[in-house]
VEXBAZA-203510 format. One record per residue (C-alpha): chain; residue number from 0; x, y, z. Coordinates in Angstrom, 3 decimals, always signed. Layout:
REM residues N
{unit=A pos=NUM xx=X yy=Y zz=Z}
...
This chain:
REM residues 360
{unit=A pos=0 xx=+0.053 yy=-0.213 zz=-0.227}
{unit=A pos=1 xx=+1.583 yy=+3.200 zz=-0.784}
{unit=A pos=2 xx=+2.235 yy=+6.533 zz=+1.008}
{unit=A pos=3 xx=+0.058 yy=+8.070 zz=-1.067}
{unit=A pos=4 xx=-3.195 yy=+6.388 zz=-1.437}
{unit=A pos=5 xx=-2.967 yy=+6.366 zz=+2.960}
{unit=A pos=6 xx=-2.991 yy=+9.873 zz=+3.272}
{unit=A pos=7 xx=-6.021 yy=+9.829 zz=+0.883}
{unit=A pos=8 xx=-7.360 yy=+7.859 zz=+3.805}
{unit=A pos=9 xx=-6.767 yy=+9.665 zz=+6.541}
{unit=A pos=10 xx=-7.796 yy=+12.859 zz=+5.229}
{unit=A pos=11 xx=-11.633 yy=+11.106 zz=+4.723}
{unit=A pos=12 xx=-11.429 yy=+9.778 zz=+7.537}
{unit=A pos=13 xx=-10.578 yy=+12.735 zz=+9.519}
{unit=A pos=14 xx=-13.686 yy=+14.462 zz=+7.222}
{unit=A pos=15 xx=-16.048 yy=+11.921 zz=+7.905}
{unit=A pos=16 xx=-15.099 yy=+12.446 zz=+12.132}
{unit=A pos=17 xx=-16.150 yy=+15.850 zz=+11.652}
{unit=A pos=18 xx=-19.916 yy=+14.645 zz=+11.100}
{unit=A pos=19 xx=-21.654 yy=+16.706 zz=+7.955}
{unit=A pos=20 xx=-19.018 yy=+15.411 zz=+5.330}
{unit=A pos=21 xx=-18.221 yy=+15.795 zz=+1.940}
{unit=A pos=22 xx=-20.401 yy=+19.030 zz=+1.328}
{unit=A pos=23 xx=-20.591 yy=+20.696 zz=-2.552}
{unit=A pos=24 xx=-20.756 yy=+24.251 zz=-3.294}
{unit=A pos=25 xx=-24.069 yy=+25.023 zz=-5.518}
{unit=A pos=26 xx=-25.184 yy=+28.481 zz=-5.951}
{unit=A pos=27 xx=-23.351 yy=+29.516 zz=-1.962}
{unit=A pos=28 xx=-25.417 yy=+26.324 zz=-0.506}
{unit=A pos=29 xx=-23.177 yy=+23.311 zz=-0.061}
{unit=A pos=30 xx=-24.646 yy=+19.187 zz=-1.051}
{unit=A pos=31 xx=-24.526 yy=+16.963 zz=+2.121}
{unit=A pos=32 xx=-25.266 yy=+13.558 zz=+2.297}
{unit=A pos=33 xx=-27.266 yy=+10.370 zz=+3.234}
{unit=A pos=34 xx=-24.398 yy=+9.126 zz=+4.760}
{unit=A pos=35 xx=-23.445 yy=+12.549 zz=+7.016}
{unit=A pos=36 xx=-23.929 yy=+12.396 zz=+10.177}
{unit=A pos=37 xx=-26.123 yy=+15.247 zz=+10.167}
{unit=A pos=38 xx=-29.684 yy=+13.131 zz=+9.666}
{unit=A pos=39 xx=-31.829 yy=+11.344 zz=+12.312}
{unit=A pos=40 xx=-33.437 yy=+7.931 zz=+10.739}
{unit=A pos=41 xx=-36.617 yy=+6.501 zz=+12.805}
{unit=A pos=42 xx=-37.815 yy=+2.984 zz=+11.125}
{unit=A pos=43 xx=-36.539 yy=-0.074 zz=+9.385}
{unit=A pos=44 xx=-33.883 yy=+2.002 zz=+7.276}
{unit=A pos=45 xx=-31.563 yy=-0.878 zz=+5.027}
{unit=A pos=46 xx=-28.128 yy=+1.154 zz=+5.291}
{unit=A pos=47 xx=-26.677 yy=-1.765 zz=+3.077}
{unit=A pos=48 xx=-24.944 yy=+1.108 zz=+1.007}
{unit=A pos=49 xx=-24.669 yy=+4.466 zz=+3.648}
{unit=A pos=50 xx=-24.957 yy=+7.150 zz=+1.269}
{unit=A pos=51 xx=-28.152 yy=+5.825 zz=-0.379}
{unit=A pos=52 xx=-30.650 yy=+4.071 zz=+2.449}
{unit=A pos=53 xx=-33.260 yy=+2.614 zz=+1.584}
{unit=A pos=54 xx=-36.840 yy=+3.549 zz=+3.270}
{unit=A pos=55 xx=-39.243 yy=+0.096 zz=+1.871}
{unit=A pos=56 xx=-42.108 yy=+0.431 zz=+4.906}
{unit=A pos=57 xx=-44.592 yy=+3.274 zz=+5.446}
{unit=A pos=58 xx=-43.848 yy=+5.339 zz=+7.561}
{unit=A pos=59 xx=-40.087 yy=+6.059 zz=+7.907}
{unit=A pos=60 xx=-38.844 yy=+9.178 zz=+7.622}
{unit=A pos=61 xx=-35.207 yy=+11.030 zz=+8.160}
{unit=A pos=62 xx=-34.932 yy=+14.550 zz=+10.343}
{unit=A pos=63 xx=-32.905 yy=+17.111 zz=+10.680}
{unit=A pos=64 xx=-31.719 yy=+20.686 zz=+11.108}
{unit=A pos=65 xx=-30.293 yy=+23.482 zz=+8.731}
{unit=A pos=66 xx=-29.569 yy=+27.154 zz=+9.231}
{unit=A pos=67 xx=-30.855 yy=+29.252 zz=+5.992}
{unit=A pos=68 xx=-33.416 yy=+30.313 zz=+4.421}
{unit=A pos=69 xx=-34.048 yy=+27.594 zz=+1.074}
{unit=A pos=70 xx=-33.285 yy=+23.882 zz=+1.821}
{unit=A pos=71 xx=-33.248 yy=+21.418 zz=-1.255}
{unit=A pos=72 xx=-33.977 yy=+17.710 zz=-1.216}
{unit=A pos=73 xx=-32.725 yy=+14.608 zz=-2.837}
{unit=A pos=74 xx=-34.290 yy=+11.482 zz=-3.578}
{unit=A pos=75 xx=-33.969 yy=+8.605 zz=-5.759}
{unit=A pos=76 xx=-37.126 yy=+6.505 zz=-6.742}
{unit=A pos=77 xx=-37.034 yy=+2.225 zz=-7.549}
{unit=A pos=78 xx=-40.107 yy=+3.594 zz=-10.063}
{unit=A pos=79 xx=-41.069 yy=-0.292 zz=-9.418}
{unit=A pos=80 xx=-42.361 yy=-1.793 zz=-12.996}
{unit=A pos=81 xx=-41.059 yy=+1.095 zz=-14.029}
{unit=A pos=82 xx=-44.575 yy=+3.267 zz=-13.085}
{unit=A pos=83 xx=-44.831 yy=+3.063 zz=-9.597}
{unit=A pos=84 xx=-44.462 yy=+6.017 zz=-8.118}
{unit=A pos=85 xx=-44.009 yy=+6.642 zz=-4.300}
{unit=A pos=86 xx=-45.353 yy=+10.148 zz=-3.042}
{unit=A pos=87 xx=-43.949 yy=+11.331 zz=+0.274}
{unit=A pos=88 xx=-44.588 yy=+13.902 zz=+3.085}
{unit=A pos=89 xx=-42.199 yy=+16.704 zz=+3.607}
{unit=A pos=90 xx=-42.208 yy=+19.000 zz=+7.073}
{unit=A pos=91 xx=-40.758 yy=+22.068 zz=+7.621}
{unit=A pos=92 xx=-40.121 yy=+23.564 zz=+11.583}
{unit=A pos=93 xx=-43.428 yy=+21.542 zz=+12.104}
{unit=A pos=94 xx=-45.544 yy=+23.431 zz=+10.254}
{unit=A pos=95 xx=-48.203 yy=+22.114 zz=+7.309}
{unit=A pos=96 xx=-47.096 yy=+18.688 zz=+5.713}
{unit=A pos=97 xx=-46.887 yy=+18.344 zz=+2.239}
{unit=A pos=98 xx=-47.126 yy=+14.894 zz=+0.049}
{unit=A pos=99 xx=-44.809 yy=+14.990 zz=-2.507}
{unit=A pos=100 xx=-45.672 yy=+12.889 zz=-5.308}
{unit=A pos=101 xx=-42.455 yy=+11.111 zz=-6.589}
{unit=A pos=102 xx=-41.669 yy=+12.105 zz=-11.184}
{unit=A pos=103 xx=-38.943 yy=+9.527 zz=-12.015}
{unit=A pos=104 xx=-35.851 yy=+8.257 zz=-10.754}
{unit=A pos=105 xx=-34.394 yy=+11.049 zz=-9.077}
{unit=A pos=106 xx=-36.210 yy=+13.903 zz=-7.125}
{unit=A pos=107 xx=-34.354 yy=+17.239 zz=-6.796}
{unit=A pos=108 xx=-37.557 yy=+19.096 zz=-4.825}
{unit=A pos=109 xx=-37.148 yy=+22.797 zz=-3.235}
{unit=A pos=110 xx=-38.829 yy=+21.623 zz=+0.660}
{unit=A pos=111 xx=-38.500 yy=+25.626 zz=+1.641}
{unit=A pos=112 xx=-37.718 yy=+28.736 zz=+0.631}
{unit=A pos=113 xx=-38.167 yy=+32.259 zz=+1.282}
{unit=A pos=114 xx=-37.498 yy=+31.267 zz=+5.166}
{unit=A pos=115 xx=-35.976 yy=+33.820 zz=+8.131}
{unit=A pos=116 xx=-32.423 yy=+32.790 zz=+8.280}
{unit=A pos=117 xx=-32.156 yy=+31.275 zz=+11.109}
{unit=A pos=118 xx=-32.522 yy=+27.093 zz=+11.824}
{unit=A pos=119 xx=-34.913 yy=+25.098 zz=+11.074}
{unit=A pos=120 xx=-36.134 yy=+21.426 zz=+10.594}
{unit=A pos=121 xx=-37.390 yy=+19.051 zz=+8.019}
{unit=A pos=122 xx=-38.754 yy=+15.868 zz=+8.366}
{unit=A pos=123 xx=-39.432 yy=+14.259 zz=+4.706}
{unit=A pos=124 xx=-41.642 yy=+10.862 zz=+5.429}
{unit=A pos=125 xx=-41.930 yy=+7.394 zz=+3.259}
{unit=A pos=126 xx=-45.608 yy=+7.778 zz=+2.439}
{unit=A pos=127 xx=-46.528 yy=+4.955 zz=+0.675}
{unit=A pos=128 xx=-45.546 yy=+1.350 zz=+1.506}
{unit=A pos=129 xx=-43.279 yy=-1.730 zz=+0.247}
{unit=A pos=130 xx=-45.682 yy=-2.654 zz=-1.965}
{unit=A pos=131 xx=-44.307 yy=+0.578 zz=-4.413}
{unit=A pos=132 xx=-41.064 yy=-0.053 zz=-3.988}
{unit=A pos=133 xx=-38.381 yy=+1.724 zz=-2.075}
{unit=A pos=134 xx=-37.422 yy=+5.434 zz=-2.538}
{unit=A pos=135 xx=-32.985 yy=+6.155 zz=-1.460}
{unit=A pos=136 xx=-32.465 yy=+9.521 zz=+0.742}
{unit=A pos=137 xx=-29.609 yy=+10.870 zz=-0.650}
{unit=A pos=138 xx=-28.700 yy=+14.719 zz=+0.670}
{unit=A pos=139 xx=-30.717 yy=+17.320 zz=+1.177}
{unit=A pos=140 xx=-28.525 yy=+21.377 zz=-0.106}
{unit=A pos=141 xx=-28.871 yy=+24.061 zz=+1.790}
{unit=A pos=142 xx=-26.728 yy=+26.728 zz=+3.087}
{unit=A pos=143 xx=-26.034 yy=+25.461 zz=+6.864}
{unit=A pos=144 xx=-26.786 yy=+21.010 zz=+7.714}
{unit=A pos=145 xx=-26.550 yy=+21.547 zz=+11.997}
{unit=A pos=146 xx=-25.810 yy=+18.728 zz=+13.829}
{unit=A pos=147 xx=-29.563 yy=+16.190 zz=+14.411}
{unit=A pos=148 xx=-32.757 yy=+16.660 zz=+16.565}
{unit=A pos=149 xx=-32.570 yy=+14.506 zz=+19.066}
{unit=A pos=150 xx=-34.701 yy=+11.388 zz=+19.614}
{unit=A pos=151 xx=-37.882 yy=+11.563 zz=+21.195}
{unit=A pos=152 xx=-37.821 yy=+9.553 zz=+24.570}
{unit=A pos=153 xx=-41.069 yy=+7.878 zz=+24.094}
{unit=A pos=154 xx=-41.639 yy=+5.214 zz=+21.430}
{unit=A pos=155 xx=-45.077 yy=+3.171 zz=+19.717}
{unit=A pos=156 xx=-44.819 yy=+0.405 zz=+17.010}
{unit=A pos=157 xx=-47.831 yy=+0.250 zz=+14.975}
{unit=A pos=158 xx=-48.819 yy=-3.661 zz=+12.743}
{unit=A pos=159 xx=-51.322 yy=-3.818 zz=+10.849}
{unit=A pos=160 xx=-52.404 yy=-4.164 zz=+7.303}
{unit=A pos=161 xx=-53.625 yy=-1.611 zz=+4.347}
{unit=A pos=162 xx=-55.439 yy=+0.596 zz=+7.510}
{unit=A pos=163 xx=-52.086 yy=+0.938 zz=+9.157}
{unit=A pos=164 xx=-50.929 yy=+1.677 zz=+5.843}
{unit=A pos=165 xx=-52.669 yy=+4.647 zz=+5.573}
{unit=A pos=166 xx=-54.279 yy=+3.439 zz=+2.345}
{unit=A pos=167 xx=-57.094 yy=+4.395 zz=+0.733}
{unit=A pos=168 xx=-57.424 yy=+8.275 zz=+3.163}
{unit=A pos=169 xx=-56.091 yy=+10.710 zz=+1.549}
{unit=A pos=170 xx=-59.292 yy=+11.221 zz=-1.054}
{unit=A pos=171 xx=-58.040 yy=+14.198 zz=-2.400}
{unit=A pos=172 xx=-56.812 yy=+11.830 zz=-5.159}
{unit=A pos=173 xx=-60.365 yy=+11.120 zz=-6.328}
{unit=A pos=174 xx=-61.516 yy=+6.928 zz=-5.616}
{unit=A pos=175 xx=-62.569 yy=+7.286 zz=-8.985}
{unit=A pos=176 xx=-60.854 yy=+4.265 zz=-10.549}
{unit=A pos=177 xx=-58.443 yy=+6.724 zz=-12.924}
{unit=A pos=178 xx=-55.410 yy=+6.815 zz=-10.808}
{unit=A pos=179 xx=-52.909 yy=+4.427 zz=-10.031}
{unit=A pos=180 xx=-54.219 yy=+1.697 zz=-6.323}
{unit=A pos=181 xx=-52.019 yy=+3.981 zz=-4.103}
{unit=A pos=182 xx=-52.617 yy=+7.441 zz=-4.403}
{unit=A pos=183 xx=-54.481 yy=+7.997 zz=-1.688}
{unit=A pos=184 xx=-52.381 yy=+6.369 zz=+0.653}
{unit=A pos=185 xx=-50.325 yy=+8.645 zz=+3.116}
{unit=A pos=186 xx=-49.186 yy=+7.013 zz=+5.384}
{unit=A pos=187 xx=-47.699 yy=+10.420 zz=+7.470}
{unit=A pos=188 xx=-51.699 yy=+10.834 zz=+8.374}
{unit=A pos=189 xx=-52.676 yy=+7.454 zz=+9.595}
{unit=A pos=190 xx=-53.113 yy=+6.460 zz=+13.186}
{unit=A pos=191 xx=-50.129 yy=+5.254 zz=+14.508}
{unit=A pos=192 xx=-48.066 yy=+8.396 zz=+13.056}
{unit=A pos=193 xx=-51.222 yy=+10.868 zz=+14.241}
{unit=A pos=194 xx=-51.697 yy=+9.285 zz=+18.192}
{unit=A pos=195 xx=-47.555 yy=+9.011 zz=+17.794}
{unit=A pos=196 xx=-47.216 yy=+12.617 zz=+18.283}
{unit=A pos=197 xx=-50.275 yy=+12.666 zz=+20.717}
{unit=A pos=198 xx=-48.202 yy=+11.111 zz=+22.635}
{unit=A pos=199 xx=-44.521 yy=+12.746 zz=+21.715}
{unit=A pos=200 xx=-43.269 yy=+9.786 zz=+20.354}
{unit=A pos=201 xx=-41.436 yy=+8.461 zz=+17.355}
{unit=A pos=202 xx=-43.325 yy=+6.107 zz=+15.629}
{unit=A pos=203 xx=-42.103 yy=+3.046 zz=+13.133}
{unit=A pos=204 xx=-45.440 yy=+1.254 zz=+11.300}
{unit=A pos=205 xx=-44.683 yy=-2.782 zz=+10.094}
{unit=A pos=206 xx=-47.690 yy=-3.050 zz=+8.415}
{unit=A pos=207 xx=-48.582 yy=-4.300 zz=+4.515}
{unit=A pos=208 xx=-51.952 yy=-3.598 zz=+2.676}
{unit=A pos=209 xx=-53.796 yy=-7.487 zz=+2.441}
{unit=A pos=210 xx=-51.372 yy=-9.260 zz=+5.147}
{unit=A pos=211 xx=-53.192 yy=-11.619 zz=+7.982}
{unit=A pos=212 xx=-52.408 yy=-13.803 zz=+10.885}
{unit=A pos=213 xx=-53.297 yy=-16.248 zz=+9.581}
{unit=A pos=214 xx=-54.694 yy=-15.686 zz=+6.410}
{unit=A pos=215 xx=-53.394 yy=-12.744 zz=+3.630}
{unit=A pos=216 xx=-56.373 yy=-11.694 zz=+1.004}
{unit=A pos=217 xx=-55.293 yy=-10.811 zz=-2.609}
{unit=A pos=218 xx=-53.597 yy=-14.323 zz=-3.072}
{unit=A pos=219 xx=-50.728 yy=-13.133 zz=-0.931}
{unit=A pos=220 xx=-48.259 yy=-15.859 zz=-0.143}
{unit=A pos=221 xx=-46.970 yy=-13.921 zz=+3.592}
{unit=A pos=222 xx=-48.486 yy=-13.662 zz=+6.858}
{unit=A pos=223 xx=-47.102 yy=-10.792 zz=+9.038}
{unit=A pos=224 xx=-44.764 yy=-13.831 zz=+11.490}
{unit=A pos=225 xx=-43.897 yy=-14.859 zz=+9.161}
{unit=A pos=226 xx=-42.244 yy=-11.476 zz=+7.522}
{unit=A pos=227 xx=-42.094 yy=-9.059 zz=+10.321}
{unit=A pos=228 xx=-38.026 yy=-9.477 zz=+11.118}
{unit=A pos=229 xx=-37.759 yy=-8.415 zz=+7.665}
{unit=A pos=230 xx=-36.687 yy=-4.840 zz=+6.720}
{unit=A pos=231 xx=-38.793 yy=-4.782 zz=+3.340}
{unit=A pos=232 xx=-42.008 yy=-7.366 zz=+4.747}
{unit=A pos=233 xx=-43.905 yy=-7.238 zz=+1.835}
{unit=A pos=234 xx=-41.079 yy=-8.886 zz=-0.499}
{unit=A pos=235 xx=-39.413 yy=-10.993 zz=+2.238}
{unit=A pos=236 xx=-36.550 yy=-9.756 zz=+1.912}
{unit=A pos=237 xx=-33.532 yy=-8.092 zz=+4.112}
{unit=A pos=238 xx=-32.994 yy=-9.407 zz=+7.959}
{unit=A pos=239 xx=-34.341 yy=-6.281 zz=+10.312}
{unit=A pos=240 xx=-32.233 yy=-5.661 zz=+13.567}
{unit=A pos=241 xx=-34.512 yy=-5.375 zz=+16.540}
{unit=A pos=242 xx=-31.994 yy=-3.690 zz=+18.928}
{unit=A pos=243 xx=-32.085 yy=-0.017 zz=+16.466}
{unit=A pos=244 xx=-35.569 yy=+0.412 zz=+17.494}
{unit=A pos=245 xx=-37.420 yy=-0.566 zz=+21.295}
{unit=A pos=246 xx=-40.832 yy=+0.665 zz=+21.435}
{unit=A pos=247 xx=-41.843 yy=+1.488 zz=+24.965}
{unit=A pos=248 xx=-45.849 yy=-0.027 zz=+23.488}
{unit=A pos=249 xx=-46.721 yy=-2.148 zz=+20.297}
{unit=A pos=250 xx=-50.086 yy=-2.081 zz=+19.079}
{unit=A pos=251 xx=-51.416 yy=-5.361 zz=+16.776}
{unit=A pos=252 xx=-54.160 yy=-3.965 zz=+13.768}
{unit=A pos=253 xx=-54.453 yy=-7.086 zz=+12.160}
{unit=A pos=254 xx=-58.054 yy=-9.443 zz=+11.774}
{unit=A pos=255 xx=-59.622 yy=-7.965 zz=+8.877}
{unit=A pos=256 xx=-57.472 yy=-9.220 zz=+6.589}
{unit=A pos=257 xx=-58.597 yy=-13.347 zz=+7.812}
{unit=A pos=258 xx=-61.744 yy=-13.157 zz=+8.585}
{unit=A pos=259 xx=-64.027 yy=-15.121 zz=+11.109}
{unit=A pos=260 xx=-62.123 yy=-18.578 zz=+10.872}
{unit=A pos=261 xx=-61.768 yy=-21.674 zz=+13.686}
{unit=A pos=262 xx=-61.253 yy=-20.009 zz=+16.635}
{unit=A pos=263 xx=-58.755 yy=-21.950 zz=+18.006}
{unit=A pos=264 xx=-56.697 yy=-22.226 zz=+14.889}
{unit=A pos=265 xx=-56.831 yy=-17.861 zz=+15.269}
{unit=A pos=266 xx=-56.237 yy=-17.624 zz=+19.030}
{unit=A pos=267 xx=-53.084 yy=-20.486 zz=+18.959}
{unit=A pos=268 xx=-51.367 yy=-18.148 zz=+15.885}
{unit=A pos=269 xx=-52.041 yy=-14.503 zz=+17.397}
{unit=A pos=270 xx=-50.629 yy=-16.482 zz=+20.808}
{unit=A pos=271 xx=-47.897 yy=-17.568 zz=+18.624}
{unit=A pos=272 xx=-47.010 yy=-14.592 zz=+17.565}
{unit=A pos=273 xx=-47.166 yy=-12.663 zz=+21.094}
{unit=A pos=274 xx=-44.598 yy=-13.961 zz=+22.119}
{unit=A pos=275 xx=-42.500 yy=-14.107 zz=+19.286}
{unit=A pos=276 xx=-42.999 yy=-10.707 zz=+20.058}
{unit=A pos=277 xx=-41.531 yy=-11.257 zz=+23.197}
{unit=A pos=278 xx=-38.753 yy=-12.470 zz=+21.911}
{unit=A pos=279 xx=-37.904 yy=-9.035 zz=+20.901}
{unit=A pos=280 xx=-38.901 yy=-6.664 zz=+23.082}
{unit=A pos=281 xx=-39.249 yy=-8.337 zz=+26.508}
{unit=A pos=282 xx=-40.931 yy=-5.289 zz=+28.521}
{unit=A pos=283 xx=-42.609 yy=-3.154 zz=+26.286}
{unit=A pos=284 xx=-46.407 yy=-2.677 zz=+26.739}
{unit=A pos=285 xx=-48.037 yy=-5.029 zz=+24.089}
{unit=A pos=286 xx=-52.134 yy=-3.933 zz=+22.194}
{unit=A pos=287 xx=-53.898 yy=-6.199 zz=+20.717}
{unit=A pos=288 xx=-55.938 yy=-4.443 zz=+18.522}
{unit=A pos=289 xx=-59.763 yy=-4.547 zz=+17.107}
{unit=A pos=290 xx=-60.045 yy=-3.852 zz=+12.854}
{unit=A pos=291 xx=-60.905 yy=-0.327 zz=+12.543}
{unit=A pos=292 xx=-62.902 yy=-1.553 zz=+9.771}
{unit=A pos=293 xx=-64.889 yy=-4.689 zz=+10.485}
{unit=A pos=294 xx=-67.756 yy=-5.061 zz=+10.421}
{unit=A pos=295 xx=-70.546 yy=-6.036 zz=+13.341}
{unit=A pos=296 xx=-70.003 yy=-10.030 zz=+13.325}
{unit=A pos=297 xx=-65.756 yy=-9.553 zz=+12.366}
{unit=A pos=298 xx=-65.781 yy=-6.884 zz=+15.669}
{unit=A pos=299 xx=-68.079 yy=-9.453 zz=+17.226}
{unit=A pos=300 xx=-65.257 yy=-12.946 zz=+16.592}
{unit=A pos=301 xx=-61.871 yy=-10.522 zz=+17.163}
{unit=A pos=302 xx=-63.314 yy=-9.082 zz=+20.855}
{unit=A pos=303 xx=-63.687 yy=-12.730 zz=+22.019}
{unit=A pos=304 xx=-61.112 yy=-14.486 zz=+20.252}
{unit=A pos=305 xx=-58.884 yy=-11.327 zz=+21.718}
{unit=A pos=306 xx=-59.895 yy=-12.098 zz=+25.215}
{unit=A pos=307 xx=-59.398 yy=-14.850 zz=+25.049}
{unit=A pos=308 xx=-55.814 yy=-14.197 zz=+24.025}
{unit=A pos=309 xx=-55.235 yy=-12.253 zz=+26.706}
{unit=A pos=310 xx=-56.802 yy=-14.440 zz=+29.575}
{unit=A pos=311 xx=-53.531 yy=-17.264 zz=+28.440}
{unit=A pos=312 xx=-51.336 yy=-14.341 zz=+28.338}
{unit=A pos=313 xx=-51.398 yy=-13.488 zz=+31.594}
{unit=A pos=314 xx=-52.053 yy=-16.924 zz=+32.492}
{unit=A pos=315 xx=-48.225 yy=-17.184 zz=+31.338}
{unit=A pos=316 xx=-47.446 yy=-14.848 zz=+32.956}
{unit=A pos=317 xx=-46.965 yy=-12.086 zz=+30.884}
{unit=A pos=318 xx=-49.548 yy=-9.295 zz=+32.548}
{unit=A pos=319 xx=-48.498 yy=-6.033 zz=+29.818}
{unit=A pos=320 xx=-50.462 yy=-7.272 zz=+26.986}
{unit=A pos=321 xx=-54.038 yy=-5.476 zz=+26.628}
{unit=A pos=322 xx=-56.442 yy=-5.223 zz=+23.611}
{unit=A pos=323 xx=-58.789 yy=-2.260 zz=+22.786}
{unit=A pos=324 xx=-61.761 yy=-2.766 zz=+20.693}
{unit=A pos=325 xx=-62.752 yy=+0.345 zz=+18.968}
{unit=A pos=326 xx=-65.948 yy=+2.247 zz=+19.185}
{unit=A pos=327 xx=-67.418 yy=+2.320 zz=+15.550}
{unit=A pos=328 xx=-66.610 yy=+0.811 zz=+11.935}
{unit=A pos=329 xx=-64.052 yy=+3.470 zz=+10.390}
{unit=A pos=330 xx=-65.087 yy=+3.561 zz=+6.457}
{unit=A pos=331 xx=-65.184 yy=+7.254 zz=+4.379}
{unit=A pos=332 xx=-62.174 yy=+5.999 zz=+2.566}
{unit=A pos=333 xx=-61.625 yy=+4.721 zz=-0.487}
{unit=A pos=334 xx=-62.462 yy=+1.235 zz=-0.859}
{unit=A pos=335 xx=-64.406 yy=+1.564 zz=+2.499}
{unit=A pos=336 xx=-60.801 yy=+2.085 zz=+4.171}
{unit=A pos=337 xx=-60.975 yy=+5.291 zz=+7.130}
{unit=A pos=338 xx=-60.387 yy=+8.487 zz=+5.182}
{unit=A pos=339 xx=-57.854 yy=+11.138 zz=+6.780}
{unit=A pos=340 xx=-60.437 yy=+12.414 zz=+8.884}
{unit=A pos=341 xx=-61.227 yy=+8.645 zz=+10.737}
{unit=A pos=342 xx=-58.191 yy=+8.216 zz=+11.501}
{unit=A pos=343 xx=-58.131 yy=+11.035 zz=+13.110}
{unit=A pos=344 xx=-60.475 yy=+9.729 zz=+15.509}
{unit=A pos=345 xx=-59.333 yy=+6.138 zz=+15.670}
{unit=A pos=346 xx=-55.680 yy=+8.169 zz=+16.729}
{unit=A pos=347 xx=-57.831 yy=+10.036 zz=+19.198}
{unit=A pos=348 xx=-59.539 yy=+6.360 zz=+20.963}
{unit=A pos=349 xx=-55.992 yy=+5.075 zz=+21.148}
{unit=A pos=350 xx=-53.929 yy=+8.020 zz=+22.380}
{unit=A pos=351 xx=-55.788 yy=+7.661 zz=+25.233}
{unit=A pos=352 xx=-55.658 yy=+3.995 zz=+25.429}
{unit=A pos=353 xx=-52.058 yy=+4.702 zz=+25.523}
{unit=A pos=354 xx=-52.336 yy=+7.168 zz=+27.802}
{unit=A pos=355 xx=-53.885 yy=+5.415 zz=+30.882}
{unit=A pos=356 xx=-52.208 yy=+2.120 zz=+30.643}
{unit=A pos=357 xx=-48.764 yy=+3.692 zz=+30.590}
{unit=A pos=358 xx=-50.052 yy=+6.914 zz=+32.502}
{unit=A pos=359 xx=-48.160 yy=+9.280 zz=+30.379}
């Protein structure tokens, strides 16, 4: 190994250690790549390539702080099947969210301009699910990127299906069959992140449309217990490291796609899944939910069987498991899914339950 090469390696190492690395100047602003230490990522992020971290699941988000009057982000879109384009949601300074449909493989988007020349924050969230493909966070361009914000002390994980993904919720895209099936996805404004924000908590959505506990819809060959340990649940690929995110509360919202099943088979599978969760989250409070979309018959089935599941868990010594039945059926969005206003109602109910159980 020659001395010139060693010097280059040492220089790059020192530059990286400084935190905000490899800035490229353009129009008096600098480009800060995703590999910078100045970004805070939350969710099942694939860091196989640190320069292009991949987001598969709905609700995965990255946050940063910057100084200056404007900010531009760069995001790659997988463009699955050559036609699918992910939606992202961007929030500046905890303001109103903006949902954006990506338009190409590479997307440079001005997310803020004409701001006061002071410290600002941004949050970029993947608002579509893994079935629409991944996005890659490339970096940001701004005047000065500052050290990252701190993660919140409270953490919640929401396990579920299309409801948890936020599918069919955002009817600002009409449900007239002319667009893509995912046009109404809005994970950022779904009940999970809404609940978490009301609790001042970070969130992770572990959800796939159509998935079930023992039966998935739509000819899917996966079920939640099978794919729960994956970064890309829809494709059952990429093993997730659970030490990266240890939630205080885990909610399980499954059963809509299972439908009414044999009670013994359903309860046995549910108990096995809860024990699987315990191996990853030994101290978390687990809250088992009925489906917000459930018909009267399915609601009755879920209430009865979740009660039996909780009782069985308690007999094994696990007292940190609870159940909750939603007050009504939510169905005003596309495909009889909850719309955004109903997600707010769901989050309102769920927040109260978690506050009571956790004394938050």
